[in-house]
PDB file of N, CA, C and O in Angstrom:
ATOM      1  N   MET A   1      89.397 -28.967 -41.681  1.00  0.00           N
ATOM      2  CA  MET A   1      88.758 -27.487 -41.935  1.00  0.00           C
ATOM      3  C   MET A   1      89.817 -27.241 -43.664  1.00  0.00           C
ATOM      4  O   MET A   1      90.834 -27.576 -44.272  1.00  0.00           O
ATOM      5  N   MET A   2      88.816 -26.566 -43.696  1.00  0.00           N
ATOM      6  CA  MET A   2      88.830 -25.813 -44.799  1.00  0.00           C
ATOM      7  C   MET A   2      89.785 -24.930 -44.584  1.00  0.00           C
ATOM      8  O   MET A   2      89.741 -24.347 -43.501  1.00  0.00           O
ATOM      9  N   SER A   3      90.965 -24.570 -45.598  1.00  0.00           N
ATOM     10  CA  SER A   3      91.934 -23.347 -46.063  1.00  0.00           C
ATOM     11  C   SER A   3      90.835 -21.840 -46.110  1.00  0.00           C
ATOM     12  O   SER A   3      89.645 -21.703 -46.394  1.00  0.00           O
ATOM     13  N   LYS A   4      91.850 -20.933 -45.708  1.00  0.00           N
ATOM     14  CA  LYS A   4      90.529 -20.033 -46.142  1.00  0.00           C
ATOM     15  C   LYS A   4      91.163 -19.021 -47.846  1.00  0.00           C
ATOM     16  O   LYS A   4      92.319 -18.638 -47.672  1.00  0.00           O
ATOM     17  N   LEU A   5      90.797 -18.760 -48.760  1.00  0.00           N
ATOM     18  CA  LEU A   5      91.158 -18.374 -49.890  1.00  0.00           C
ATOM     19  C   LEU A   5      90.850 -16.541 -50.260  1.00  0.00           C
ATOM     20  O   LEU A   5      89.733 -16.024 -50.283  1.00  0.00           O
ATOM     21  N   LEU A   6      92.027 -15.905 -50.491  1.00  0.00           N
ATOM     22  CA  LEU A   6      92.247 -14.790 -50.483  1.00  0.00           C
ATOM     23  C   LEU A   6      91.039 -13.855 -51.584  1.00  0.00           C
ATOM     24  O   LEU A   6      90.368 -14.672 -52.215  1.00  0.00           O
ATOM     25  N   ILE A   7      90.716 -12.622 -51.863  1.00  0.00           N
ATOM     26  CA  ILE A   7      89.228 -12.891 -52.894  1.00  0.00           C
ATOM     27  C   ILE A   7      90.146 -10.918 -53.289  1.00  0.00           C
ATOM     28  O   ILE A   7      90.944 -10.353 -52.541  1.00  0.00           O
ATOM     29  N   LEU A   8      89.688 -10.467 -54.453  1.00  0.00           N
ATOM     30  CA  LEU A   8      89.983  -9.328 -54.128  1.00  0.00           C
ATOM     31  C   LEU A   8      88.296  -8.916 -54.984  1.00  0.00           C
ATOM     32  O   LEU A   8      87.733  -9.498 -55.911  1.00  0.00           O
ATOM     33  N   ASP A   9      87.900  -7.736 -54.218  1.00  0.00           N
ATOM     34  CA  ASP A   9      86.923  -7.013 -54.449  1.00  0.00           C
ATOM     35  C   ASP A   9      87.201  -5.857 -55.573  1.00  0.00           C
ATOM     36  O   ASP A   9      87.810  -4.794 -55.449  1.00  0.00           O
ATOM     37  N   TYR A  10      86.418  -6.537 -56.939  1.00  0.00           N
ATOM     38  CA  TYR A  10      86.633  -5.916 -57.608  1.00  0.00           C
ATOM     39  C   TYR A  10      85.764  -4.205 -57.871  1.00  0.00           C
ATOM     40  O   TYR A  10      86.082  -3.511 -58.837  1.00  0.00           O
ATOM     41  N   GLN A  11      84.819  -3.803 -56.982  1.00  0.00           N
ATOM     42  CA  GLN A  11      84.060  -2.947 -56.655  1.00  0.00           C
ATOM     43  C   GLN A  11      84.925  -2.286 -56.269  1.00  0.00           C
ATOM     44  O   GLN A  11      85.031  -1.250 -56.926  1.00  0.00           O
ATOM     45  N   LYS A  12      85.928  -2.437 -55.145  1.00  0.00           N
ATOM     46  CA  LYS A  12      86.461  -1.622 -54.484  1.00  0.00           C
ATOM     47  C   LYS A  12      88.048  -1.193 -55.189  1.00  0.00           C
ATOM     48  O   LYS A  12      88.574  -0.088 -55.057  1.00  0.00           O
ATOM     49  N   CYS A  13      88.500  -2.099 -55.782  1.00  0.00           N
ATOM     50  CA  CYS A  13      89.833  -2.226 -56.808  1.00  0.00           C
ATOM     51  C   CYS A  13      89.574  -0.534 -57.372  1.00  0.00           C
ATOM     52  O   CYS A  13      88.451  -0.143 -57.691  1.00  0.00           O
ATOM     53  N   GLN A  14      90.831   0.371 -57.428  1.00  0.00           N
ATOM     54  CA  GLN A  14      90.999   1.293 -58.082  1.00  0.00           C
ATOM     55  C   GLN A  14      92.683   1.642 -58.432  1.00  0.00           C
ATOM     56  O   GLN A  14      93.393   2.452 -57.838  1.00  0.00           O
ATOM     57  N   PRO A  15      92.935   1.046 -59.208  1.00  0.00           N
ATOM     58  CA  PRO A  15      94.230   0.876 -59.917  1.00  0.00           C
ATOM     59  C   PRO A  15      94.675   2.654 -60.420  1.00  0.00           C
ATOM     60  O   PRO A  15      95.673   3.363 -60.288  1.00  0.00           O
ATOM     61  N   GLY A  16      93.165   2.831 -61.097  1.00  0.00           N
ATOM     62  CA  GLY A  16      93.628   4.028 -61.684  1.00  0.00           C
ATOM     63  C   GLY A  16      94.341   4.833 -60.539  1.00  0.00           C
ATOM     64  O   GLY A  16      95.483   5.256 -60.724  1.00  0.00           O
ATOM     65  N   ARG A  17      93.924   4.968 -59.797  1.00  0.00           N
ATOM     66  CA  ARG A  17      94.339   6.240 -57.985  1.00  0.00           C
ATOM     67  C   ARG A  17      95.502   5.259 -57.255  1.00  0.00           C
ATOM     68  O   ARG A  17      95.612   5.391 -56.037  1.00  0.00           O
ATOM     69  N   CYS A  18      96.123   4.564 -57.737  1.00  0.00           N
ATOM     70  CA  CYS A  18      97.232   4.232 -57.178  1.00  0.00           C
ATOM     71  C   CYS A  18      98.285   4.600 -57.983  1.00  0.00           C
ATOM     72  O   CYS A  18      98.140   4.623 -59.206  1.00  0.00           O
ATOM     73  N   GLU A  19      99.539   4.949 -57.347  1.00  0.00           N
ATOM     74  CA  GLU A  19     100.370   5.684 -58.026  1.00  0.00           C
ATOM     75  C   GLU A  19     101.275   5.043 -59.714  1.00  0.00           C
ATOM     76  O   GLU A  19     102.059   4.132 -59.980  1.00  0.00           O
ATOM     77  N   SER A  20     100.617   6.093 -60.453  1.00  0.00           N
ATOM     78  CA  SER A  20     100.806   5.796 -62.051  1.00  0.00           C
ATOM     79  C   SER A  20     100.190   4.643 -62.920  1.00  0.00           C
ATOM     80  O   SER A  20     100.427   3.940 -63.902  1.00  0.00           O
ATOM     81  N   GLY A  21      98.873   4.987 -61.553  1.00  0.00           N
ATOM     82  CA  GLY A  21      98.202   3.161 -62.094  1.00  0.00           C
ATOM     83  C   GLY A  21      98.661   1.923 -61.858  1.00  0.00           C
ATOM     84  O   GLY A  21      98.129   0.880 -62.239  1.00  0.00           O
ATOM     85  N   VAL A  22     100.027   2.075 -60.991  1.00  0.00           N
ATOM     86  CA  VAL A  22     100.031   0.186 -60.773  1.00  0.00           C
ATOM     87  C   VAL A  22      99.357  -0.324 -59.625  1.00  0.00           C
ATOM     88  O   VAL A  22      98.733   0.717 -59.418  1.00  0.00           O
ATOM     89  N   CYS A  23      99.135  -0.761 -59.095  1.00  0.00           N
ATOM     90  CA  CYS A  23      98.376  -1.715 -58.365  1.00  0.00           C
ATOM     91  C   CYS A  23      99.060  -1.728 -57.384  1.00  0.00           C
ATOM     92  O   CYS A  23     100.148  -2.152 -57.772  1.00  0.00           O
ATOM     93  N   ALA A  24      99.127  -1.472 -56.049  1.00  0.00           N
ATOM     94  CA  ALA A  24     100.160  -1.218 -55.185  1.00  0.00           C
ATOM     95  C   ALA A  24      99.729  -2.730 -53.914  1.00  0.00           C
ATOM     96  O   ALA A  24      99.813  -3.039 -52.725  1.00  0.00           O
ATOM     97  N   ALA A  25      99.561  -2.912 -54.386  1.00  0.00           N
ATOM     98  CA  ALA A  25      98.962  -4.691 -54.003  1.00  0.00           C
ATOM     99  C   ALA A  25      99.322  -5.810 -54.752  1.00  0.00           C
ATOM    100  O   ALA A  25      99.384  -6.928 -54.241  1.00  0.00           O
ATOM    101  N   ALA A  26      99.617  -5.542 -56.191  1.00  0.00           N
ATOM    102  CA  ALA A  26     100.253  -6.234 -57.278  1.00  0.00           C
ATOM    103  C   ALA A  26     101.551  -6.137 -56.520  1.00  0.00           C
ATOM    104  O   ALA A  26     102.001  -7.198 -56.088  1.00  0.00           O
ATOM    105  N   GLN A  27     102.420  -4.700 -56.224  1.00  0.00           N
ATOM    106  CA  GLN A  27     103.565  -4.794 -56.496  1.00  0.00           C
ATOM    107  C   GLN A  27     103.942  -4.927 -54.782  1.00  0.00           C
ATOM    108  O   GLN A  27     104.901  -4.177 -54.600  1.00  0.00           O
ATOM    109  N   ALA A  28     103.651  -5.423 -53.808  1.00  0.00           N
ATOM    110  CA  ALA A  28     103.674  -5.683 -52.328  1.00  0.00           C
ATOM    111  C   ALA A  28     104.121  -7.252 -52.382  1.00  0.00           C
ATOM    112  O   ALA A  28     105.109  -7.705 -51.804  1.00  0.00           O
ATOM    113  N   CYS A  29     103.066  -8.107 -53.311  1.00  0.00           N
ATOM    114  CA  CYS A  29     102.828 -10.025 -53.716  1.00  0.00           C
ATOM    115  C   CYS A  29     104.553 -10.116 -54.156  1.00  0.00           C
ATOM    116  O   CYS A  29     105.287  -9.661 -55.033  1.00  0.00           O
ATOM    117  N   THR A  30     104.681 -11.204 -52.680  1.00  0.00           N
ATOM    118  CA  THR A  30     106.333 -11.469 -53.495  1.00  0.00           C
ATOM    119  C   THR A  30     106.366 -12.655 -53.740  1.00  0.00           C
ATOM    120  O   THR A  30     107.364 -13.330 -53.486  1.00  0.00           O
ATOM    121  N   LEU A  31     105.355 -13.112 -54.245  1.00  0.00           N
ATOM    122  CA  LEU A  31     104.806 -14.183 -55.455  1.00  0.00           C
ATOM    123  C   LEU A  31     104.700 -14.295 -56.476  1.00  0.00           C
ATOM    124  O   LEU A  31     104.980 -15.214 -57.246  1.00  0.00           O
ATOM    125  N   HIS A  32     103.912 -12.549 -56.701  1.00  0.00           N
ATOM    126  CA  HIS A  32     104.109 -12.409 -58.289  1.00  0.00           C
ATOM    127  C   HIS A  32     102.315 -12.818 -58.767  1.00  0.00           C
ATOM    128  O   HIS A  32     101.805 -12.793 -59.887  1.00  0.00           O
ATOM    129  N   LEU A  33     101.680 -13.184 -57.388  1.00  0.00           N
ATOM    130  CA  LEU A  33     100.436 -13.825 -57.802  1.00  0.00           C
ATOM    131  C   LEU A  33      99.453 -11.975 -58.017  1.00  0.00           C
ATOM    132  O   LEU A  33      98.953 -12.345 -56.955  1.00  0.00           O
ATOM    133  N   ILE A  34      98.936 -10.850 -58.268  1.00  0.00           N
ATOM    134  CA  ILE A  34      98.598 -10.244 -58.757  1.00  0.00           C
ATOM    135  C   ILE A  34      99.460  -9.492 -59.314  1.00  0.00           C
ATOM    136  O   ILE A  34     100.505  -8.953 -58.950  1.00  0.00           O
ATOM    137  N   GLU A  35      98.471  -9.569 -60.871  1.00  0.00           N
ATOM    138  CA  GLU A  35      99.119  -9.165 -62.573  1.00  0.00           C
ATOM    139  C   GLU A  35      98.435  -8.295 -62.734  1.00  0.00           C
ATOM    140  O   GLU A  35      97.220  -8.272 -62.537  1.00  0.00           O
ATOM    141  N   GLN A  36      99.668  -6.758 -63.431  1.00  0.00           N
ATOM    142  CA  GLN A  36      98.286  -6.545 -64.330  1.00  0.00           C
ATOM    143  C   GLN A  36      99.092  -5.706 -65.898  1.00  0.00           C
ATOM    144  O   GLN A  36     100.131  -5.174 -66.290  1.00  0.00           O
ATOM    145  N   GLU A  37      98.018  -6.007 -66.228  1.00  0.00           N
ATOM    146  CA  GLU A  37      98.641  -6.058 -68.155  1.00  0.00           C
ATOM    147  C   GLU A  37      99.653  -5.016 -68.092  1.00  0.00           C
ATOM    148  O   GLU A  37     100.850  -5.123 -68.362  1.00  0.00           O
ATOM    149  N   GLU A  38      98.648  -3.418 -67.476  1.00  0.00           N
ATOM    150  CA  GLU A  38      99.009  -2.596 -67.679  1.00  0.00           C
ATOM    151  C   GLU A  38      98.789  -1.458 -67.038  1.00  0.00           C
ATOM    152  O   GLU A  38      97.559  -1.459 -66.983  1.00  0.00           O
ATOM    153  N   PRO A  39      99.102  -0.602 -66.578  1.00  0.00           N
ATOM    154  CA  PRO A  39      99.094   0.696 -65.408  1.00  0.00           C
ATOM    155  C   PRO A  39      97.525   0.618 -65.374  1.00  0.00           C
ATOM    156  O   PRO A  39      97.103  -0.519 -65.587  1.00  0.00           O
ATOM    157  N   TYR A  40      96.769   1.377 -65.200  1.00  0.00           N
ATOM    158  CA  TYR A  40      95.801   1.548 -64.593  1.00  0.00           C
ATOM    159  C   TYR A  40      94.296   0.411 -65.531  1.00  0.00           C
ATOM    160  O   TYR A  40      93.187   0.657 -66.004  1.00  0.00           O
ATOM    161  N   ASN A  41      95.372  -1.096 -65.330  1.00  0.00           N
ATOM    162  CA  ASN A  41      93.887  -1.636 -65.590  1.00  0.00           C
ATOM    163  C   ASN A  41      94.085  -2.507 -64.645  1.00  0.00           C
ATOM    164  O   ASN A  41      95.208  -2.707 -64.180  1.00  0.00           O
ATOM    165  N   ILE A  42      92.537  -3.413 -64.067  1.00  0.00           N
ATOM    166  CA  ILE A  42      91.831  -3.773 -62.815  1.00  0.00           C
ATOM    167  C   ILE A  42      93.214  -5.313 -63.133  1.00  0.00           C
ATOM    168  O   ILE A  42      93.371  -6.103 -64.063  1.00  0.00           O
ATOM    169  N   PRO A  43      93.861  -5.113 -61.940  1.00  0.00           N
ATOM    170  CA  PRO A  43      94.544  -6.727 -61.887  1.00  0.00           C
ATOM    171  C   PRO A  43      93.971  -8.137 -62.034  1.00  0.00           C
ATOM    172  O   PRO A  43      92.966  -8.431 -62.682  1.00  0.00           O
ATOM    173  N   MET A  44      94.480  -8.678 -61.582  1.00  0.00           N
ATOM    174  CA  MET A  44      94.054 -10.434 -61.800  1.00  0.00           C
ATOM    175  C   MET A  44      94.585 -11.246 -60.819  1.00  0.00           C
ATOM    176  O   MET A  44      95.809 -11.342 -60.724  1.00  0.00           O
ATOM    177  N   LEU A  45      93.680 -11.979 -59.909  1.00  0.00           N
ATOM    178  CA  LEU A  45      94.692 -12.851 -59.184  1.00  0.00           C
ATOM    179  C   LEU A  45      94.472 -14.247 -58.887  1.00  0.00           C
ATOM    180  O   LEU A  45      93.431 -14.850 -59.148  1.00  0.00           O
ATOM    181  N   TYR A  46      95.683 -14.827 -58.228  1.00  0.00           N
ATOM    182  CA  TYR A  46      96.059 -16.072 -59.430  1.00  0.00           C
ATOM    183  C   TYR A  46      96.028 -16.366 -56.883  1.00  0.00           C
ATOM    184  O   TYR A  46      96.953 -16.233 -56.082  1.00  0.00           O
ATOM    185  N   ALA A  47      95.067 -16.615 -56.732  1.00  0.00           N
ATOM    186  CA  ALA A  47      94.886 -16.926 -55.333  1.00  0.00           C
ATOM    187  C   ALA A  47      95.041 -18.781 -54.521  1.00  0.00           C
ATOM    188  O   ALA A  47      94.918 -19.288 -53.406  1.00  0.00           O
ATOM    189  N   GLN A  48      95.288 -19.106 -55.565  1.00  0.00           N
ATOM    190  CA  GLN A  48      95.086 -20.313 -55.437  1.00  0.00           C
ATOM    191  C   GLN A  48      96.394 -21.133 -54.924  1.00  0.00           C
ATOM    192  O   GLN A  48      96.382 -22.307 -54.552  1.00  0.00           O
ATOM    193  N   ALA A  49      97.727 -20.117 -54.990  1.00  0.00           N
ATOM    194  CA  ALA A  49      98.695 -20.239 -54.546  1.00  0.00           C
ATOM    195  C   ALA A  49      99.525 -19.012 -53.400  1.00  0.00           C
ATOM    196  O   ALA A  49     100.709 -18.879 -53.088  1.00  0.00           O
ATOM    197  N   CYS A  50      98.516 -18.406 -53.077  1.00  0.00           N
ATOM    198  CA  CYS A  50      98.405 -17.484 -52.421  1.00  0.00           C
ATOM    199  C   CYS A  50      98.703 -18.357 -50.443  1.00  0.00           C
ATOM    200  O   CYS A  50      97.999 -19.105 -49.765  1.00  0.00           O
ATOM    201  N   ARG A  51      99.835 -17.826 -50.253  1.00  0.00           N
ATOM    202  CA  ARG A  51     100.695 -18.124 -48.946  1.00  0.00           C
ATOM    203  C   ARG A  51      99.736 -18.021 -47.604  1.00  0.00           C
ATOM    204  O   ARG A  51      99.596 -18.715 -46.597  1.00  0.00           O
ATOM    205  N   GLY A  52      98.949 -16.387 -48.273  1.00  0.00           N
ATOM    206  CA  GLY A  52      98.739 -15.827 -47.214  1.00  0.00           C
ATOM    207  C   GLY A  52      98.999 -14.917 -46.070  1.00  0.00           C
ATOM    208  O   GLY A  52      98.281 -14.787 -45.078  1.00  0.00           O
ATOM    209  N   CYS A  53     100.238 -14.235 -46.356  1.00  0.00           N
ATOM    210  CA  CYS A  53     100.993 -13.288 -45.643  1.00  0.00           C
ATOM    211  C   CYS A  53     100.157 -11.971 -45.621  1.00  0.00           C
ATOM    212  O   CYS A  53     100.358 -11.251 -44.642  1.00  0.00           O
ATOM    213  N   MET A  54      99.733 -11.770 -46.054  1.00  0.00           N
ATOM    214  CA  MET A  54      98.464 -10.813 -46.388  1.00  0.00           C
ATOM    215  C   MET A  54      99.340  -9.534 -46.859  1.00  0.00           C
ATOM    216  O   MET A  54      98.758  -8.484 -46.588  1.00  0.00           O
ATOM    217  N   LYS A  55     100.805  -9.325 -47.605  1.00  0.00           N
ATOM    218  CA  LYS A  55     101.464  -7.816 -47.543  1.00  0.00           C
ATOM    219  C   LYS A  55     100.260  -7.393 -48.975  1.00  0.00           C
ATOM    220  O   LYS A  55     100.007  -6.188 -48.985  1.00  0.00           O
ATOM    221  N   CYS A  56      99.788  -7.927 -49.718  1.00  0.00           N
ATOM    222  CA  CYS A  56      98.634  -7.765 -50.800  1.00  0.00           C
ATOM    223  C   CYS A  56      97.731  -6.089 -49.848  1.00  0.00           C
ATOM    224  O   CYS A  56      97.740  -4.861 -49.763  1.00  0.00           O
ATOM    225  N   ALA A  57      97.039  -7.466 -49.320  1.00  0.00           N
ATOM    226  CA  ALA A  57      95.676  -6.628 -48.384  1.00  0.00           C
ATOM    227  C   ALA A  57      96.431  -5.638 -47.432  1.00  0.00           C
ATOM    228  O   ALA A  57      95.596  -4.938 -46.858  1.00  0.00           O
ATOM    229  N   GLN A  58      97.844  -5.299 -47.022  1.00  0.00           N
ATOM    230  CA  GLN A  58      97.892  -4.501 -45.926  1.00  0.00           C
ATOM    231  C   GLN A  58      98.409  -3.730 -46.802  1.00  0.00           C
ATOM    232  O   GLN A  58      98.350  -2.631 -46.251  1.00  0.00           O
ATOM    233  N   ALA A  59      99.110  -3.509 -48.298  1.00  0.00           N
ATOM    234  CA  ALA A  59      99.506  -2.706 -48.903  1.00  0.00           C
ATOM    235  C   ALA A  59      98.509  -2.129 -50.070  1.00  0.00           C
ATOM    236  O   ALA A  59      98.874  -1.413 -51.002  1.00  0.00           O
ATOM    237  N   CYS A  60      97.207  -2.578 -49.831  1.00  0.00           N
ATOM    238  CA  CYS A  60      95.916  -1.663 -51.076  1.00  0.00           C
ATOM    239  C   CYS A  60      95.756  -0.494 -50.070  1.00  0.00           C
ATOM    240  O   CYS A  60      95.480  -0.666 -48.883  1.00  0.00           O
ATOM    241  N   PRO A  61      95.907   0.421 -50.514  1.00  0.00           N
ATOM    242  CA  PRO A  61      94.849   1.514 -49.579  1.00  0.00           C
ATOM    243  C   PRO A  61      93.192   1.293 -50.234  1.00  0.00           C
ATOM    244  O   PRO A  61      92.629   2.378 -50.376  1.00  0.00           O
ATOM    245  N   PHE A  62      92.417   0.184 -50.612  1.00  0.00           N
ATOM    246  CA  PHE A  62      91.030   0.719 -50.247  1.00  0.00           C
ATOM    247  C   PHE A  62      90.824  -0.719 -49.980  1.00  0.00           C
ATOM    248  O   PHE A  62      89.846  -1.103 -50.622  1.00  0.00           O
ATOM    249  N   ASP A  63      91.436  -1.797 -49.185  1.00  0.00           N
ATOM    250  CA  ASP A  63      90.852  -2.426 -48.934  1.00  0.00           C
ATOM    251  C   ASP A  63      89.931  -3.212 -49.593  1.00  0.00           C
ATOM    252  O   ASP A  63      88.775  -3.332 -49.186  1.00  0.00           O
ATOM    253  N   ALA A  64      90.592  -4.059 -51.127  1.00  0.00           N
ATOM    254  CA  ALA A  64      90.114  -4.420 -51.978  1.00  0.00           C
ATOM    255  C   ALA A  64      90.176  -5.948 -51.550  1.00  0.00           C
ATOM    256  O   ALA A  64      89.425  -6.792 -52.038  1.00  0.00           O
ATOM    257  N   LEU A  65      91.098  -6.213 -50.634  1.00  0.00           N
ATOM    258  CA  LEU A  65      91.584  -7.851 -51.182  1.00  0.00           C
ATOM    259  C   LEU A  65      91.571  -8.081 -49.317  1.00  0.00           C
ATOM    260  O   LEU A  65      92.277  -7.509 -48.485  1.00  0.00           O
ATOM    261  N   GLU A  66      90.436  -9.181 -49.097  1.00  0.00           N
ATOM    262  CA  GLU A  66      90.314 -10.102 -47.475  1.00  0.00           C
ATOM    263  C   GLU A  66      90.466 -11.452 -47.881  1.00  0.00           C
ATOM    264  O   GLU A  66      90.258 -11.858 -49.025  1.00  0.00           O
ATOM    265  N   MET A  67      90.887 -12.237 -46.777  1.00  0.00           N
ATOM    266  CA  MET A  67      91.232 -13.418 -46.867  1.00  0.00           C
ATOM    267  C   MET A  67      89.555 -14.006 -46.211  1.00  0.00           C
ATOM    268  O   MET A  67      88.874 -13.546 -45.296  1.00  0.00           O
ATOM    269  N   VAL A  68      89.321 -15.148 -47.104  1.00  0.00           N
ATOM    270  CA  VAL A  68      87.664 -15.258 -46.488  1.00  0.00           C
ATOM    271  C   VAL A  68      88.137 -17.151 -46.249  1.00  0.00           C
ATOM    272  O   VAL A  68      87.314 -17.939 -45.785  1.00  0.00           O
TER     273      VAL A  68
END
């Protein structure tokens, strides 16, 4: 069985609309697998290490993260 992978839909991601430009999903990730270089920048996702807790997806107000 193939494992699932977390993906970030860059069309939906709007860090400029998150509080102070800081990605809400990045703040919710306890493993720090979503990083922003600076506020208002699009975050980078390190999905290979994701454990699938989906805290990031629940925190994202734009539904930009999903497990596929």
